[in-house]
N, C-alpha and C positions, 0 to 999 in steps of 0.2 A: 504494499500500499504505499502510496505517496503521502506526503505530509498534508496534502489538500484533500486527502480521502477520509471520509468519516470512519473512525474506528468503531468497533463493536464492543461495548462494554458489557462484561459478563458479571453476574447473571443477568439475562434479559428477563424483566419481571413481567407479571400478567397485565399491568398497566401499559407497558410497552408493547406487548403482544397484541393488545386491543387496538393499537394504532398501526399494526401491520396486517391483521386479518380481519375480516368482516364478522366473524363468528362472535356470538355473545351467548350468555347463560340462557339455556342449559346446553347449548352446543359448542361452547368454547371449551375444548378438552385438553388444552396444554396450559400448565400453571407456570412453567419457568423453562428457559433455555440456560444450559450450564456449560456446553461446549459447542463450539463452531469453528470449522475450517471453511472459510467461504468458497462456494462452488465445489465443495467436496463432501463435507458431512456435518452433521449436527446431532446433539444429544439434548433431549428435552424431557421434562417430567410432568406427571400427573399424579396428584395424591387422591386416592380413591376413597371417598368416605361413604357411609351409610346414608347421608343426606342427598345423594345423587337421585334425581327424580326417577330414573329407570328401575331402581331397586324395588319401587312399590309393586311392580308387575313382573319383574324378572330376577328372581322368582320369589314369590311370598314365602317367608320363613327359610329360604335358602338363596340369599342374594349373590348373583353372579353378573359381572359387567357383560353386556351383550358384545359378541365378537365383532359386529359390524361397527360399533362405536369405537373399538380398539383400532380397527382399520381406519376409520375416520380421524382418530387422534394421530395416528402415524401420518396420514395425509396432511394435516395441519402442520405437523413438525416438517414435512417436505416443503409445505408453503412457506414456513418460516425460514427454512434454508434459502429458498428462492429469494424471498423478500430481503432477508438480511444480507445476502450476497450481493444483490442489486444495489443496495444502500451502501455497502463497503466500496462500490465502484462509483458511488456518487449519483446513482439513479434513484431519486426520491420517489417518483411517481411511476413506479414499476408496475406492470400489468399484474392482476390477480390470476392465479391458475385455478382451474376446476379439476377435480378428479374425474378421470374418464375411463379408467381401466384398473382392475385389480387382477393379478395373476398369482397363482401358486400360494393362496393363503392357507396358512396352517395355524391351528390353535392346539397348543400342547399342554396347557393347564389353566383352570379357572382363575379369573381375577376377581377378588372379593374386597369388601370394605377393609380398609386398614392397609391395603397394599400401596406401593408407591410404584407406578409404571414408569419405566425408563425407556424412551423411544430413541432408537439409534438408527438414523436415516442417513444413507449414503447415495450421492448423486451419481448415477451411472453414465447418462449423457443428457444434454439438452441441445436440441436442434429445431429449427423451423417452428418455434413456439410450443414445443412438446418436451416434457421432462420425463426421464425414467429414473426411478429411484428404488433402491433396495432398502426395505425397512424391517426392523425387528423390535419387539417389545420384550422387556425384561422385568421380572420382579425378584428381588433378593438374589441376583446374580444367574437366575434361571430363565431361559427363553420360554415365553408364554404364547407368543404369535409372531408370525413373520409373513412377508408378502413382497410382491413387486408392485409398484405403483406407477401408472402413467398419469400425467397431468398435462392439461393443455392451457395456454394463455387465453384468457377471455378475450374474445373478439370485440373491438371498439365499434360502437354503434354511431 
């Protein structure tokens, strides 16, 4: 980075995340960014609590975080990688990306209240407004979910 390029200060807090992503409660699923290598990788966290609205119905008396929300959270971490990378290059008004494809999703353990999800996302490539990412979610050092994500830049209207 040149001295004119904005630095990324860690951790990136939820208040800062809200300036980078359009998601809001109850669908903002990333609490903090703790590591980033622009255009390469990011590590983000979510603290899972019993107060999450989805636990009311998934499942009563046996709360388990829905797998689709874990995938969404990994996609949000990929979005943060894109947004923070663009800002590190001085691009403040970078386009948002939409999740367009999920491949090879695997869930290997349930995520329950009290867990801290660690999202580890690596950028495989970005070309022509499309990004391909490898993502994994970890709880207490054990992988609980992984997938490949494809995201596309939102077309300007």
